[in-house]
C-alpha positions, 0 to 999 in steps of 0.5 A: 500500500502506497502512503503519502502526505500532502499539504492540500487535497489532491485533484482527480479521482479518489474517495474522500474520508473525513474523520469526525469526533463526537464534539465536532460540529459536522457542518464545520468538518464539511465546510470545504464541500458545497452546500448541496454536498453538505446537506446530502452528507448530513442527511445521509449520516442521520439516515445511517444513524451515524453516532461517531463511534470509533471506526463507524462509517457513514458513506454517501456519494456527492457531486463534485465538478460533475463527477460522483465522489465517494464520501466517508464520514468516519467516527473518532469517538470522544476525546481520549488518550488511547494511542491505538485509536488512530490505527483503529480508525485507519483500519476501518476505512481500509476494511470498507474500501479494500475491494470497493473498486476505489484505487485511491483514498484521500483522508482529511488529516487537518487537526491531527498532529504528526503522530496521530496522522501516522497512526491513522495511515499505519492502521489503514495500510496494515489492514490492507494486507492480503495473501492471495498467492494461492488463490487463482480464481478470485472473482472481480469483486473479491480482488483488492483495488485500493492501492494508495492512501494520501493524508492531507493537512497533517501536522508538521513532521508527518512525512519524516515520522512516517519512515518508522511506521513504514519500517514496521509495516515491512516487519508485519508483512514478513511476519504475516507471510511466514505465519500464513505460508503452509508447512510444505513451503515454510519449514526450518531451512526455508524459514531461514532463507525467507528471513535472510532474503528479507534482511539482506542489505539491512545490516543485520548479521545472521548466524545459523546453527545446524543439528550437528552444531547444536548436538555438540552444544548439548541442545538435546531438548530442541533436537529431540522435538525435531527427531521425527521429521525429515526437516532438520531443526535449526537455530537462527540468530539475527544481530542488530548492532545499532546502539552503543558498541559493547552494550549488552543487547536485548534478546528476543527469543521465538518459538518456531515450530513450523508444523506441530502434529503433536508428535507421538502424542498426536493431536486430533485431526480436526483443526490440525491444519492450523498448526502451520502457525505454531511458529508465530513467536519466531515469525514475530521476532523475525518481523521485529528485527526487520522493523528495527533494522529498517528504521535504524533503531539505536539499540543492540538487539538480537533475535533468536528463533528455535526452529523445528517440525514436530512429527511422528515417525520411528525415530520420534521422541516418545512420552517417557523419554528423558533428555538432557538440555543444554543447561545440564538439567534433565527433562522427562517428556510426559507429552510430546505435544508440549514441545514449544517449551523444549525448544525454547529451553535450549534457545534461552540457555544458548542466548544467555551463555552467548549474549549475556543479554540486558533483558530476554523476552520470549514469544511463543504460541505455547499453550491452548490454556492461554486461549481459555484464560484470555481468549483472543483479546490479550496475550499472556505475560509472565515475568521475573522483573516488575520493571520489564513487565511494566515496560512491556505492558505499556508498549502493548497498550501503545501498539494495540498488541495488548498484554495481561500479566499472570502470576508465577510462584513456587506452588506452581513451579513444584507441579513441574517436578518429576520423579525421575528427572529434574522436571517434566515437560507437562503436568495437570490441565489446571493452570497450564499456561502458568506451569508452562511459564514456570518450566521456562523459568527454570532455564533463566539464569540468576539475575537475568531480566526475563519475560515470557509472552504466550501469544497462542490466542493472538498470532492467528484470527478467525475473524477480522479486526481493525488491523488485519483480516482473518488469518495472520495478525502479525502480533508482536511486531509493533509491541517489540518495536515500541518496547525497544523504542521506549526503553532502549533508545535515546 
């Protein structure tokens, strides 16, 4: 989606959108239209019961210079401080027009400062994302037509500020593409090649550990998950050194199960096709690294993706097996479908030993229990540091990638004790997301600030929202970008 900014409304064919707040005088917002157009727009808004709710749209056609112009009044609600408000409004406009036949949308951004205007444009552009690569018989009315968005009259600096948002859109595109592609296309090695191509020329250094290198390091928890697949596991490391040389980096660790059958503890057939997006955490980390690099973030950040495919075959890991992780701790594998925590355990140990991070944040579509707890509105957050948790919560509120903190503690942690090993990888159904977080917490070194984000309910959506259509959401990219901007730059 092409986005640009202008001082005045451009000429030519386009749809015109005018944001309207609850307190605005409608005739004032429509002052640039002639009297006939104003009257028609006001009557149309009343007929559609337009009450200026956030993202609500009243649509009509007016006559301008003998041509029909599509006019959209879009609600902005009452004055409020919600940072993600502008994105919601922009997304609503694109959802309305994406397949409408309109190719260009012009938005009256007068009265909006640079940040608000960019948020509006970001929401509109993010909502336009589609992946139609495999759809060969789309009808004419199903094909997207909207190609360009122009905002006019925005505050000073909007053009300059847009570069950071544009970089975030590139990161979203990468994440959504990785999550959407089927597992016969995206597997550990091809995931890496896609990411390598996307990061080419950005200044991000890439390192890849293969199964032989991981075996030498003792990463048996990660390797055990991939034993049943013909696709070998990999550890992908992406380094962005945009901050002070030698300063400890922030480490972002992503679960990258490119397909999850459950292994020997095989999942039910119904819905298993959705497990192509079990690499949503790794996808978010890769997208965030692209966003940070493209906007030249003044911070040192390393992204680590633990990539494997969880399949059943004669060589697959079995329930009851005991593996020794890279940390030296032993794990009794109770359920081979609790595999994400196994790959993260070794990835986190490697990250701490090699990088000595200032903070470590992992993202994972880890537990179905998280969806039961929080539905599809929030990702779960667990942390051993209140300051880190607060910073992530604030970044989530600002980005719209909302987080909700859940408890941890000794009582939950004891549930993960094993009778024959240091711990087991699965326990009772009660508090399943919490006990999974406690399992991961056993691999966090003393003094390391750590947060675990369980994004199981947020990486994929079965219904459209203001920033995405059904499918891959790109959750985590904006969250991580804004967390780094607010806490590790400047």
